[in-house]
C-alpha positions as CSV (number, residue, x, y, z in Angstrom):
1,X,10.6,-12.8,-1.7
2,X,11.5,-11.1,-4.5
3,X,8.3,-9.8,-5.7
4,X,5.2,-8.8,-3.7
5,X,2.1,-10.5,-4.0
6,X,-0.6,-8.8,-6.1
7,X,-3.4,-7.4,-3.0
8,X,-5.7,-6.1,-5.7
9,X,-6.4,-4.8,-9.0
10,X,-7.3,-1.5,-8.1
11,X,-6.1,1.1,-5.6
12,X,-7.6,1.1,-2.1
13,X,-9.4,4.6,-1.8
14,X,-8.4,4.7,1.8
15,X,-10.1,8.5,3.9
16,X,-6.7,9.8,6.0
17,X,-6.6,12.5,9.0
18,X,-4.0,14.8,9.2
19,X,-1.4,14.9,11.4
20,X,-1.6,10.6,11.8
21,X,1.0,8.4,10.2
22,X,-0.3,4.9,8.1
23,X,1.8,1.8,7.2
24,X,1.2,0.9,3.9
25,X,1.5,-3.1,3.3
26,X,4.6,-3.3,0.7
27,X,4.0,-7.2,0.5
28,X,0.7,-7.7,-0.4
29,X,0.5,-10.1,2.4
30,X,-1.5,-8.4,5.0
31,X,-5.4,-9.0,5.5
32,X,-5.6,-5.6,6.4
33,X,-5.4,-4.0,2.8
34,X,-4.1,-1.6,2.0
35,X,-2.4,-1.3,5.3
36,X,0.3,-3.0,7.1
37,X,-0.3,-6.7,9.7
38,X,3.2,-7.9,10.6
39,X,2.7,-10.4,7.1
40,X,5.5,-8.8,5.9
41,X,7.6,-10.7,8.7
42,X,10.5,-12.8,7.0
43,X,9.7,-11.6,3.9
44,X,12.0,-8.8,3.7
45,X,9.9,-6.5,3.0
46,X,9.0,-3.5,5.0
47,X,5.4,-1.1,5.3
48,X,6.1,1.9,3.9
49,X,5.1,5.1,6.6
50,X,2.8,7.4,4.6
51,X,2.2,10.9,7.0
52,X,-1.1,12.6,6.0
53,X,-0.8,15.8,5.8
54,X,-4.5,17.1,5.3
55,X,-7.7,15.1,6.1
56,X,-8.7,13.4,2.5
57,X,-9.3,10.0,0.9
58,X,-6.4,8.5,-1.1
59,X,-5.3,6.1,-3.8
60,X,-3.4,3.4,-1.6
61,X,-1.5,1.3,-4.6
62,X,-3.1,-2.5,-4.4
63,X,-0.8,-3.6,-7.0
64,X,2.5,-3.4,-5.4
65,X,3.8,-2.4,-8.4
66,X,3.6,1.3,-8.4
67,X,6.1,3.8,-9.6
68,X,5.3,6.3,-6.6
69,X,4.4,3.9,-3.1
70,X,2.4,4.3,-1.6
71,X,0.1,6.0,-3.5
72,X,-1.4,4.3,-6.9
73,X,0.2,5.6,-9.9
74,X,-2.1,3.2,-12.0
75,X,0.5,2.1,-14.3
76,X,0.5,-1.4,-13.6
77,X,-3.2,-2.2,-11.8
78,X,-4.1,-4.6,-14.4
79,X,-1.6,-5.9,-15.9
80,X,1.2,-7.1,-13.0
């Protein structure tokens, strides 16, 4: 698998808590989007760790084409 599966045309607005780590699904196969559920096994993709520095909501990329993973840069939301 050389390209990730597009999970969504929009970002996943996700609340995160300061001091906690989150694992963003990079392959697009997770059933728990935008976070990893282990579905990447055998794809060559690995989840990307996100360490929350503050409690807030972040925009995790849904199309998996962001240039600033794991956060959405909105550059490819509806075109990839």
